[in-house]
N, C-alpha and C positions, 0 to 999 in steps of 0.2 A: 677922935671919933665923936660925932655929934649924936648923943643918945636921943635927943628929941626927934631927929630925923629918922633914926632907926625905929623908934616907937611909932611914929606916924606911918611909916611904910608897913610895919607889922600890923597896925590897926587897919590898914587898907587891905592887906593880903589875907589875914586870918579869916575874915568872914567869907571871902571867896573860896578859900581852901575848905572851910567847913561846909559851904553849900555844895561844892563838888564832891566831898566825901559823902554827904547825905544822898546825893544823886546816885552814887555808885551802889547804894544799898537798895535801890528801887528796881523793879522789873520793868523795862521799857515796853514790854508787850501787855502789861496790865493796864487796862483802862477801867477806872472805877465806874460803877453804875449804882444808882440808888434803887433800882427796881427789884433786885432779888429779895424775896420775902414779902413784897407788896403785891396788891392785886394788879394783874396785867391790864394795861390800857385796853378798853373795849374798842372794837372796830367793826364796821360792815363795809366790805370791799367787793368790787366786781372781780370775777374770775377771768383770767386771760383765756379767751376762746379761740381755738384754732383746730383744724382738722387733725385728728389723732391725739388731741389733748386728753389727759386722764379725766374720767368722769367726775364731775362735781355735782352734788345734790341739787344745786340751783345756780342761777347766774351770779348770785351774790352770796358771800359767806360772812357770817357774824361769829366773832369769838365766843359770844354767849351761848351759841348753839352747841358748843363742845364742852360745856361744863360736865365734869365727870370723866373726861378723857385727858390723856397727856397730849399736849399740842407742841409741835416743834415748828417754830417760825424761822425760816432762813431768808435773810435779805441778800439779794444778789443782783448783778447787772451783767449785760452782755460785754461790756468793756472791762470787766474785772478779770484779770488773769488768774488770781487766786481762786476765783469761783470755779474755774475749770478743775482745779485740784480736788475739790470736795464734791463735785457733781455726782460721780459714780457712787460714792459712799452714801450720800443722801438718798439717791434713787433705790439702791439695794436695801438699805435699812428700812426705808418707807415701805417697800414691797414686803419685806420680812414681817413687819408689824401690821400690815393691812388687815382690817377686821378684828383687831385685838385691843381696841380702845385707845389707839395712838393715831393722831392725825397730823400729817405733815402739810405745810404750806410754804411755798416760795413766795417772797414778796419782791416784785421787780422795783428796783430803786434807781431813781434818776435816769430812766431809760424809756425808750418808746416801746409800745406793744409789738410793733413789727420787728424791731431788733431782738426783743425777747423771744419771739417765735422762731426767728432764724437761728438764734443761738441754741435753743432747745433742740431744734432739728439737727443742727451741726454736731451737737453732743450726743446724738443717738436717741433722743427722747427723754422723757421724765416721767416717773411713776406717781407723781403727786401734782395737784393743781398749783398754779401760780396765780397770785392775786395782784391786782393793779393798785398802786398807792399814788393817786394823783397829787401833785404838789408835795409829795413826801410827808403828808400830815401824820400818818401812822409812824413813820420812821422818826419823826420829831418826838412823838409821844413816847416812843421806846428809847429815846436818847441815843440813837444810832450815831456812831463815830464815822463809819465807813462800811464797805462791804469786803468780804463776807462777814456777817455776824449772825449768830444763831441763838434764839431764845427758847428755853425749855419752860413750858408752862404746866404746872401741876394740875391734877384733876379738880382741885378746889379753886382754880382760877388765879393762883399766885405765880409770879415769875420765880422759878426755882434757880435758874442759872442763865448767865449770858456768856456765850463763847465768842471770842473775838478771833478772827482769822479762819482759815479753812478748817472745817470740822472733819473728824475722822470717824470711821466705823466704830472704833473703840469708844470714843467720847460719846457718840450718839447712843450706843448700846448701854454704856454705864449709866448715863443720866436717865434714859427711858426706864431701865430696870429699877433704878433707885426710886423714881417717881411712882412707878406701878406698885412698889412694895410699901410705900408710905400710907399710913392711915389717912383718910380724907378728913379735912376740916373745912369749914366755910370761910371764904375770903370776906374781908371786911367790906 
């Protein structure tokens, strides 16, 4: 037996085995984000306007207007199948917290306003406004990987949590209650 060959083969295989073993310890659904704990990127965006749309205070919305409130930002698209799974929970929880210092916004991602309107109507409506993000600039600022993704912003303006994938009633309620119970501090 040629020990030199055996050592060369092992030297080539062992790093691969180590890499695969490391990969098995990782959660494939976990997408790291640098935003939690940092000030939420500011934005001013136009509201998607259509007959029957939830009332928005003005035709544009700025995140800064909601300092002191919990803000839930949900990125979605009409072509996103997983967005259908979370739609009812988002609308119901948004209705439940209406007028209680919690503001929900949908952000239409890589889609046309017309497709967004048709999708909302096909889903039976929506209890919170959707904002338009032309050229996905806000999505880039938030480090969006894809849709659906939901960001929970604390009253002090910091991103508290990023949820990847369809969000549930339970996740929404847990994070909203956690943020409402926190003492407020000022974002940097």
